C-alpha positions in Angstrom: 89.6 115.1 98.9 88.4 118.8 97.2 85.2 118.9 95.2 85.8 120.2 91.7 84.3 120.3 88.0 88.0 119.8 86.5 88.2 116.7 84.0 91.4 115.0 84.8 93.2 113.7 81.5 95.1 110.8 82.7 96.8 110.1 79.2 98.8 113.1 80.0 100.2 112.0 83.2 100.8 108.8 81.7 102.8 110.5 78.8 104.6 112.5 81.0 106.1 109.1 82.2 106.2 107.9 78.6 108.7 110.4 77.9 110.7 110.6 80.6 111.7 107.0 80.5 112.7 107.6 76.9 114.9 110.8 77.6 118.7 111.0 77.8 119.3 107.9 75.3 122.9 108.7 75.6 122.9 107.0 78.7 122.0 103.9 76.7 125.5 103.1 76.6 128.6 103.9 78.0 131.4 105.9 76.5 133.1 103.0 75.2 130.1 101.5 73.5 131.1 98.1 74.8 128.1 97.7 77.8 124.7 99.2 77.8 124.0 101.5 80.8 122.1 100.0 83.7 121.7 102.2 86.8 122.7 100.5 89.7 119.6 100.3 92.7 122.3 101.9 95.1 122.2 104.9 92.8 118.4 105.2 93.1 116.9 106.9 95.9 113.1 106.8 96.8 110.4 108.5 99.2 107.8 106.4 97.8 104.2 107.3 95.8 101.4 108.9 97.4 98.9 106.4 97.9 100.8 102.9 97.2 102.5 101.4 100.7 105.9 100.1 100.4 106.0 96.0 100.3 109.4 96.1 102.1 109.8 95.7 106.0 112.7 97.6 107.8 115.3 96.1 109.0 115.5 95.1 112.7 115.9 98.5 115.1 115.1 100.8 112.1 112.1 103.1 112.2 110.2 105.1 109.5 108.3 108.2 110.0 106.2 109.8 107.3 103.8 112.5 108.0 101.3 113.6 105.4 99.6 116.8 105.0 96.6 117.4 102.8 93.7 120.3 102.1 90.3 119.0 101.1 87.9 121.5 99.5 84.7 119.8 99.2 80.5 120.1 98.5 80.3 117.9 101.6 82.0 117.1 104.7 85.0 114.3 104.9 86.2 112.4 107.9 90.1 112.3 108.7 90.2 108.9 106.3 88.8 111.2 103.2 85.3 109.3 103.5 82.8 111.7 102.0 79.4 112.8 104.0 76.8 114.7 103.1 76.7 118.5 104.2 77.4 121.9 103.5 80.3 123.3 101.3 83.9 122.6 103.6 87.4 122.7 103.4 89.2 119.9 105.5 92.8 120.5 106.7 94.1 116.9 107.5 97.2 114.7 108.4 98.2 111.1 108.9 101.7 109.7 110.0 103.0 106.5 109.5 105.0 105.5 112.4 106.6 102.3 111.9 109.4 100.0 113.4 111.2 96.7 112.3 110.7 94.2 115.2 112.7 91.9 113.5 113.8 92.0 109.8 110.8 90.5 108.3 108.3 91.9 110.5 107.4 95.5 111.1 104.6 97.1 113.5 103.6 100.6 113.6 100.7 103.1 114.3 98.9 105.6 112.1 97.4 109.0 113.7 95.2 111.5 112.2 94.0 114.7 112.6 91.9 116.9 111.1 89.9 120.4 111.4 86.8 121.3 109.0 85.9 124.7 107.8 82.5 124.5 106.9 80.6 127.9 105.1 76.8 127.5 106.4 77.7 126.2 110.2 80.3 126.6 112.8 83.4 125.2 112.0 85.4 122.3 114.1 86.1 123.6 117.7 89.4 122.8 116.9 92.0 120.1 115.1 90.4 116.8 116.3 92.1 113.4 116.7 90.5 111.0 113.9 90.6 107.4 113.7 93.8 105.7 114.8 95.1 102.5 113.3 97.2 99.7 114.2 99.4 97.8 111.7 101.5 94.8 111.2 103.5 93.8 108.1 105.0 90.2 107.6 107.5 90.0 104.5 106.8 86.8 102.5 109.3 87.4 99.4 112.2 89.6 98.6 113.1 90.9 95.0 116.4 89.6 93.6 117.6 90.7 90.2 117.4 88.4 87.7 114.2 86.5 89.4 110.5 87.2 88.8 109.4 86.8 92.4 108.6 90.6 93.7 109.2 91.9 97.2 105.6 90.8 99.0 104.4 91.3 102.5 101.0 90.5 104.2 99.5 93.5 106.1 97.0 93.5 109.0 95.3 97.0 109.9 93.0 97.6 113.1 91.5 101.0 113.2 90.2 102.2 116.4 87.3 104.7 116.6 89.0 107.2 118.2 87.5 110.1 116.0 84.2 112.0 117.1 81.4 110.8 114.8 78.2 111.1 117.0 76.5 113.6 119.4 77.8 116.4 117.4 74.8 118.8 118.7 75.1 122.0 116.8 78.8 121.9 115.6 78.6 118.7 112.9 81.9 119.8 111.6 83.5 118.0 114.9 82.8 114.4 113.2 86.3 113.2 112.0 85.6 109.2 112.5 83.2 106.8 111.6 82.8 104.9 114.6 83.7 101.6 113.7 86.5 99.0 114.8 87.8 98.1 111.2 89.8 95.3 110.4 92.1 95.6 107.1 93.6 92.7 105.2 96.4 93.4 102.8 98.6 92.3 100.1 101.5 94.5 98.9 104.0 93.9 96.2 107.0 95.6 94.8 109.1 95.3 91.9 111.9 96.7 89.7 112.1 97.0 85.9 115.1 98.5 83.8 114.0 100.9 80.9 115.5 100.8 77.6 117.7 103.8 78.3 119.1 101.8 81.6 116.9 104.0 84.3 115.2 102.1 86.7 111.1 101.8 87.1 109.9 100.9 90.6 106.3 99.4 90.8 104.1 98.6 93.5 100.8 96.6 93.4 98.5 96.6 96.3 95.1 95.0 97.5 93.3 95.2 100.6 89.9 94.7 102.0 88.5 96.8 104.9 85.6 94.8 107.2 83.9 97.6 109.3 82.2 96.6 112.3 78.4 97.8 113.2 78.2 101.4 114.9 75.9 102.6 117.8 74.9 105.9 116.7 73.1 108.8 118.5 71.8 112.2 117.4 73.7 114.3 114.8 76.4 111.9 113.3 78.7 111.9 110.1 75.9 109.4 109.0 73.7 112.0 108.3 71.3 111.7 111.4 69.9 114.3 113.4 69.2 115.2 117.1 66.9 112.5 118.5 67.8 109.8 116.3 68.5 106.5 118.1 70.2 103.3 116.2 72.9 102.2 114.4 75.2 102.4 111.1 76.7 99.6 109.3 79.6 101.0 107.3 80.1 99.4 103.8 83.1 97.1 103.4 85.9 98.6 101.0 87.9 96.8 98.4 90.8 98.6 97.2 93.3 97.8 94.2 96.5 99.9 93.6 99.2 100.1 91.4 102.1 102.3 91.3 105.0 103.5 89.1 108.3 105.5 90.3 110.8 106.6 87.2 114.2 107.4 88.7 115.0 110.6 86.7 118.0 111.0 88.5 119.5 110.0 91.9 117.5 112.6 93.6 114.5 113.0 91.4 111.7 110.7 91.1 108.6 111.3 89.1 105.6 109.1 90.7 101.9 108.4 89.4 99.4 105.8 91.4 96.4 104.6 90.1 93.5 103.1 92.3 90.4 101.6 92.3 88.1 101.3 94.9 84.6 99.9 95.5 82.4 100.6 98.7 79.6 98.4 99.6 76.3 100.3 100.7 76.3 101.9 104.2 73.1 101.1 106.0 71.3 103.3 108.8 68.6 101.9 110.9 66.6 103.0 114.0 64.4 105.6 115.2 64.4 109.4 114.5 62.5 112.0 116.6 59.7 113.6 114.8 57.9 117.2 115.8 55.6 116.4 118.7 58.0 113.9 120.4 57.0 110.9 118.0 59.8 108.4 117.3 59.2 107.1 113.7 61.4 104.4 112.4 64.4 105.1 109.8 66.1 102.8 107.7 68.2 103.9 104.8 71.0 102.9 102.2 73.8 104.9 100.8 74.1 102.5 97.8 77.3 101.0 96.6 80.3 103.0 94.9 83.2 102.8 92.7 85.6 105.4 92.1 89.2 105.5 90.1 91.9 108.0 91.5 95.1 109.1 90.0 97.6 110.6 92.0 100.8 112.1 90.0 103.7 113.5 92.0 107.5 114.4 92.1 109.9 113.4 94.7 113.2 114.9 95.6 115.3 113.0 98.0 118.6 114.5 99.9 120.0 110.6 100.5 118.5 107.1 100.9 117.2 107.6 104.1 114.9 111.0 103.6 113.2 112.8 100.7 110.0 114.5 99.9 106.9 114.1 97.6 104.5 116.9 96.7 101.4 115.8 94.3 97.6 115.7 94.1 94.9 112.9 94.1 92.4 113.3 91.2 89.2 111.2 91.6 87.1 111.1 88.3 83.1 111.3 88.6 81.9 107.1 89.1 78.9 105.5 90.6 78.0 107.4 93.5 80.9 109.4 93.6 81.9 112.9 92.4 84.8 114.4 90.9 87.4 115.4 93.5 91.3 116.9 93.8 93.5 117.2 96.8 96.9 118.5 97.0 99.2 116.2 99.4 102.8 116.8 100.7 104.8 113.8 102.6 108.3 113.6 103.9 109.5 110.4 104.3 112.5 109.4 106.9 114.0 106.6 107.9 116.5 105.7 111.0 
């Protein structure tokens, strides 16, 4: 995410959606005036918002490919997941890609590879585009939305993130740190519902919750945890709770306005061990980052060529919070279902 001093005015984004939902009142009824207009779900094509993942599972034998690319400018370094670490001003180019497959109608499995490259102003840049942490994912659909019912589509999702990204023994190139070194289990509940606005257009909504549980990491020398050469010890990354809501308004069959609003709470990351002092003396080291809270908005616009392929472009805005700074990052993604 890009570090910025720009203040975000969330009500402007919300107002955009409110105005859009009230546009074209002539569509409220057909030419005969007998029946109010109601957009068909088949007439609404979606890419999906930037942050909130979909609750629907893929039909058996179908696949989804969704690559994201982003650019992060900051006063500190970030890993491939967007987690901030202290350091020199930096610019990060990154990507992550959802590769999902419908094992059966109610179960979807897949992987999420990540890559990142850090451009740092006061030290060497990354030695090249590097593989970040790699995630395995499985989703089980609990329910399916049906018109006239209050029950949304819901899925239970389990992710296991593998520490494939380099995070310690970084030597003279700390910019090569693009992972956190921890095996991380994430449990999540995703939901999705459809509303018909007064003008008959569809508003698709998502409400997602997740909780990430990383394990303890062995750390040596220079690392993404702010340790230096000669350090020997371990780090315990903080647990992360994320609650996110998203809205997508079908302006036309092809064009969609989208907005995510996400709250995240991270518990304190603790680093303990010994560090090497001048003269070769090993001294104990113990420190905690403190817990943090953040709120992120992600407005975006989608264009869908058909019901199986679309593109979304937008940006993430994170307001200053407890132990977090204001950030900004542009994002582009392409969604393809086969």
